[in-house]
N, C-alpha and C positions, 0 to 999 in steps of 0.2 A: 637901701643905701642910697644916697642922693648926691656922692662925692663926685666932683668933675674928675675927668680923665687927665687934668692937668694937676691935681693935687699929689702933692708928693708922697702921700703915704697910698696911692693907687698904681696898680700896673696894670695893662692891658695882657690877658692871656686869652690865646687862641688853642682852641680844642678842637677834635674831629666830631662834627655831628653824628646822630645816629640815620641811617638808613640813606646814606649817600648826600645826605642835605647841604655837604661843605663844611666850612669853619663855623665855629660859633665863638665870636670873639665879644669879650666883656670884661669889664674892670672887676678885679678882684684883690680883696685888701691882704689876702696872705700870700701871696708870692711876690718876690722880690726881682727884679731884671738883674741879669749879668752886668756887674760894673757899679751896681749900687749896692748900697750895705743898710740894713736895718739896724737903728740905734735904739738905746734904751727908752727913750720918751715913743717908740714907734713910728716916727717919721724916716724917711730915707735920706741917705747922702750919699753923694760921689766918693766912689773910692779913691784914696790919695795915688798919685803917680807911681808910687813903689809898689803899690798893691796891684795896679793895673797890670804891670808886667807879668804878675803871677798867675792873670786871666787868660795870657795870648796864648796860644798854642806854638810850641818849639819848631822852629824849623827843621826840616830833617836834609842831611847830606848824604852822599855815598860817593867812594873814590871808584874812579872809573878810568879806564883808557881809551882814548879816542884816535881813530886813524881814517884815512879816506876809503870808503868802501869800494873794494875792488882791486885795491893796490897792495901789493906786498910791501910794507915799509912800517917802521916801528912807529908805536903810535905815542901819544902824549900824555902823560898822568895828569889828571886833574880831579878836583872836587867838584860835584853837580849836586845843585839842588834840587829835590824831588817836591816838584810843585803840582798839587793835585787840581789846581784851577788851571793850568796851562795845557792850550790846546796844540801847539807845536814844540818840538825840542828847540832850545836856543843855544848858540855857544858865541863866547866873546872873538870877535874878528880879528883882533891881534894875536890870539893865541894860535888860529888855523891858516893865516895869510899865506905863511910861507910853505905850508902845505900844498897850495894852489889847487884849492877844492873845485870840481868841476860843478857849476851851476847850473839847476835842473828847473828854475823857474824864480818869482818873486813873490813875497807876501806882503801883507800891508798888517802890522801888528798894534793891535789897540790896548795900550796898557789901562791899569785901572786908573790912571791920571794920567792927564798930560796929553800931547799931541799925538796922534798916530803916525809910525814909522814905516816906510816901505825898504824892505830889505831882501838880501837874496836868498835861496835856499840851496842846499846841497845835501848829499846822501854822504852819512858817516857809518862808520861801523863803531860800534861802542862794546867795551868789555866790562865785565864786572864778575870778579873771582873767575867760575871757568865757563861762563856765559857770554856769548857774543850775539848783538844784534844789530842790525842794519836800522837807521834811522833816519828821516829827513829832518834837518835843523837849519833854522833862520841862523843866518851870519850876523851878528848884531854889534856895531860898535858900541863903546861905553856901557856895554853890559855889566851890571854890578858884579855877578857872581860868574865865574868860570864857565859854568854850563847850567842851564836849567832841563831837567828831563820832565816829560808829561808823566802822569799815573799809569797809561798803558806802557811807557816804555820801561819804567821802574817794575810795574808787575811782569812783564816779559822775563826777568832777570829771575825773579824769586817763583813765580807760578806756572810759567810754560815749561812744558816738558820737552 
């Protein structure tokens, strides 16, 4: 087959090579990338916008109660995004400013796009059902979600004894 990699009917597939030789990448006509559909004439076409939504991973949220670690006070109920790609938990600044959290440092956050931002970090207690954990979280102004939890934090609620 002498089709170029630019051809709409050809995609590139990488498979593990034998004997630790790394990846073997090459064109193949019988695989269709995600987001591309094979049509009756054998060519590929981009999926329509409404169909792209079906290809997205759904966001996962859990209800938590947040308080300042080490303080005996009522917590704030909120919904937290479970973000498997997050490196540090984050909480929206306007939700916790009245709690007067004690900052323990600063962190430079690099979002997947846009400029990096420098924010303070504080220690919080987060409870979910009957489990309670302490986490460091960046206090972020204008955070879209109320709170973002790392995969490690979420796993602590459900898998740690």
